[in-house]
KEDOKE-299358 format. One line per 10 residues: number of its first residue (from 1); their letters; for each residue x negated, y negated, z negated of N, C-alpha, C, O. Coordinates in steps of 0.05 Angstrom, whole numbers. Layout:
N
NUM = a = X/Y/Z/X/Y/Z/X/Y/Z/X/Y/Z; ...
***
This chain:
122
1 = matllfklrn = 410/383/-209/411/356/-200/383/347/-192/363/355/-205; 381/331/-172/355/322/-162/341/303/-182/355/288/-195; 315/305/-183/299/289/-201/277/275/-185/263/288/-170; 275/249/-189/255/233/-175/227/240/-186/222/239/-211; 209/247/-168/181/253/-176/162/231/-168/145/223/-185; 164/221/-143/144/203/-134/156/184/-113/167/194/-93; 153/158/-116/163/139/-97/142/135/-75/118/134/-81; 151/135/-50/133/133/-27/131/106/-14/116/102/5; 144/86/-25/143/59/-14/114/48/-17/104/48/-39; 103/38/4/76/27/5/54/47/-2/32/39/-10
11 = vpddeaedir = 59/72/2/39/93/-3/26/100/24/41/104/43; 0/100/26/-13/107/51/-6/135/60/0/153/44; -5/139/86/3/165/98/-14/188/88/-4/210/83; -40/183/86/-58/205/78/-52/213/49/-54/237/42; -46/194/32/-40/200/4/-14/216/2/-12/236/-13; 7/207/17/32/221/17/29/250/27/40/268/15; 13/254/48/8/280/58/-7/298/38/0/321/35; -26/286/25/-41/301/4/-22/310/-19/-25/332/-29; -4/293/-26/15/300/-48/34/322/-39/40/340/-54; 43/320/-14/60/342/-4/45/369/-4/56/389/-13
21 = elltannidy = 20/368/5/4/393/5/-1/403/-24/0/427/-28; -5/385/-42/-10/392/-70/15/405/-82/12/426/-96; 38/394/-77/63/406/-87/68/433/-75/76/452/-88; 64/435/-49/68/461/-35/49/482/-45/57/505/-49; 24/475/-49/4/494/-59/10/504/-87/2/526/-94; 24/488/-103/31/495/-130/59/505/-133/70/506/-155; 72/512/-110/99/524/-110/119/506/-124/136/516/-139; 118/480/-119/138/462/-130/157/456/-107/149/445/-86; 183/462/-111/203/459/-91/212/430/-91/222/419/-112; 209/417/-69/216/388/-67/229/382/-40/229/398/-22
31 = yettagswgi = 241/358/-39/250/348/-13/244/318/-13/238/306/-33; 245/306/11/236/279/15/259/262/27/274/271/44; 261/237/17/280/218/29/263/196/42/241/189/34; 274/184/63/261/162/78/273/135/70/293/134/56; 261/114/81/271/87/76/296/81/93/309/61/88; 302/98/111/325/94/128/319/76/151/297/66/154; 339/71/168/336/55/192/329/26/185/314/13/200; 340/15/164/336/-13/157/314/-17/136/308/-39/129; 303/5/126/282/3/107/291/-5/79/274/-14/63; 316/-1/73/326/-10/46/331/13/27/335/9/3
41 = slpaiwlhdk = 330/38/37/334/61/19/307/67/6/287/55/12; 308/86/-13/285/93/-29/270/116/-16/279/139/-17; 246/111/-4/230/134/5/217/147/-19/202/133/-34; 221/173/-22/211/185/-46/210/216/-43/221/227/-24; 196/228/-61/196/257/-63/212/265/-88/208/254/-110; 231/282/-84/250/291/-104/246/320/-110/239/336/-92; 252/328/-135/250/356/-142/279/368/-144/297/355/-153; 281/393/-135/307/407/-138/310/416/-167/332/416/-178; 288/423/-180/289/434/-207/276/415/-227/252/408/-225; 292/405/-246/282/386/-265/260/398/-283/244/383/-294
51 = nqlekgqvli = 260/424/-286/239/437/-303/211/435/-291/192/439/-306; 209/429/-266/182/426/-253/172/397/-254/150/392/-244; 187/379/-265/180/351/-265/153/346/-280/136/333/-269; 150/357/-303/125/352/-319/101/363/-304/80/350/-303; 103/387/-293/81/399/-278/74/382/-253/51/377/-248; 94/372/-239/90/355/-216/77/329/-224/58/319/-210; 86/317/-245/74/291/-254/45/295/-262/29/277/-257; 38/317/-275/11/322/-284/-7/325/-259/-29/314/-257; 3/341/-239/-13/345/-215/-18/319/-200/-40/314/-191; 3/303/-197/0/277/-183/-18/258/-199/-34/244/-187
61 = shyqqeraik = -16/258/-225/-33/241/-241/-63/248/-238/-79/231/-234; -69/274/-238/-97/283/-234/-106/276/-206/-129/267/-203; -89/280/-187/-96/273/-159/-102/244/-156/-122/236/-144; -86/227/-168/-90/198/-165/-115/189/-180/-128/170/-171; -121/201/-203/-146/195/-217/-170/202/-199/-189/186/-197; -170/225/-187/-192/234/-169/-194/215/-145/-216/208/-136; -171/208/-134/-171/190/-111/-182/163/-118/-197/151/-103; -176/153/-142/-187/127/-151/-217/128/-154/-231/109/-147; -226/150/-166/-255/153/-170/-269/154/-143/-290/141/-139; -258/169/-124/-270/171/-97/-270/144/-83/-290/137/-70
71 = aqrnyeeqch = -248/129/-86/-247/103/-73/-267/84/-85/-280/68/-71; -271/85/-111/-291/68/-125/-319/75/-116/-335/57/-111; -325/101/-114/-351/109/-104/-356/99/-75/-377/90/-68; -335/102/-59/-337/94/-31/-343/64/-29/-359/55/-13; -329/48/-46/-333/19/-46/-361/12/-55/-374/-5/-43; -371/26/-76/-398/20/-86/-419/28/-65/-438/13/-62; -415/50/-51/-433/58/-29/-434/37/-7/-455/29/3; -410/27/1/-409/7/22/-422/-19/13/-436/-32/29; -418/-27/-12/-432/-51/-22/-462/-47/-22/-477/-65/-15; -471/-24/-31/-500/-18/-32/-512/-18/-4/-534/-27/0
81 = egtqrtiftl = -497/-7/15/-507/-5/43/-503/-31/58/-515/-35/80; -487/-49/47/-482/-75/61/-461/-72/83/-459/-90/100; -444/-52/82/-424/-48/103/-396/-55/93/-377/-52/108; -393/-64/68/-367/-72/57/-356/-96/72/-371/-116/77; -331/-95/80/-319/-117/95/-315/-141/77/-306/-139/54; -322/-164/87/-319/-189/72/-301/-208/89/-294/-201/112; -295/-231/79/-279/-250/94/-293/-258/119/-281/-263/140; -320/-260/118/-335/-268/141/-335/-247/163/-334/-253/187; -337/-221/155/-335/-200/175/-308/-198/187/-305/-192/211; -287/-204/172/-260/-204/183/-256/-226/203/-244/-222/224
91 = iaeaplkffl = -267/-249/197/-266/-272/216/-282/-265/242/-273/-271/264; -305/-253/238/-321/-246/261/-308/-224/279/-312/-224/303; -292/-207/266/-279/-186/281/-256/-197/298/-250/-187/320; -242/-217/288/-219/-228/302/-218/-259/298/-201/-269/284; -236/-273/311/-237/-302/307/-212/-317/318/-203/-336/306; -201/-307/340/-177/-320/351/-154/-318/331/-139/-337/326; -150/-295/320/-129/-290/300/-133/-309/276/-114/-321/266; -158/-311/267/-164/-328/244/-156/-357/250/-143/-370/234; -165/-367/273/-159/-395/280/-130/-400/285/-120/-422/279; -115/-381/296/-87/-384/299/-72/-386/272/-55/-402/268
101 = ylfgiifvly = -80/-368/254/-69/-370/227/-76/-396/213/-58/-408/201; -100/-404/216/-109/-430/204/-93/-453/215/-84/-470/200; -90/-453/242/-74/-474/254/-46/-474/245/-34/-495/240; -34/-450/242/-7/-447/233/-4/-458/204/16/-471/198; -22/-452/187/-21/-462/160/-23/-492/159/-8/-505/145; -42/-503/174/-45/-532/175/-20/-546/186/-11/-567/177; -8/-533/207/16/-544/219/39/-544/199/54/-564/198; 43/-523/185/64/-522/165/60/-542/143/78/-555/134; 35/-545/134/29/-565/113/35/-593/124/45/-610/109; 28/-598/149/33/-624/161/63/-629/162/73/-651/154
111 = lttvpvsflf = 79/-610/171/108/-613/173/121/-617/145/142/-630/144; 110/-606/125/122/-609/98/113/-633/83/127/-642/65; 89/-644/90/80/-667/74/85/-694/88/89/-714/74; 84/-695/114/87/-721/128/115/-733/123/117/-757/117; 137/-718/127/163/-730/121/167/-740/93/179/-761/88; 155/-726/74/157/-734/46/141/-759/41/150/-777/26; 118/-762/54/101/-786/50/115/-810/62/113/-832/52; 130/-807/84/146/-829/95/168/-838/77/174/-861/75; 181/-819/63/202/-826/45/192/-843/21/205/-862/13; 169/-835/10/158/-849/-13/143/-875/-5/138/-891/-23
121 = ss = 135/-878/20/120/-902/27/138/-925/33/129/-948/34; 164/-921/37/183/-942/44/191/-958/20/207/-977/23
***
């Protein structure tokens, strides 16, 4: 019977590919399911053999710990070099997008508060 090893929903493509390569390199027999056409199914990596579950979980756990350490180092290097993205750099990269979102938020707030204020002011 198939055994769930790793859920792929919201997992970056590079991480999913690394996990596939890790499982293949360690001779763990697996298959993959997708989210389907409507995105409501479970995208995941499944094992054919339940006896390989513990080995797979250990491999993935070690991989994720190494990935977290690497990401933390990368973040610290970017902060030290001054290249870490901030809210101000995001606005500078796409000012039109920022102002459209800001206008949309203000417009929705206006539409939700003005009718209510007329109801209570009468």
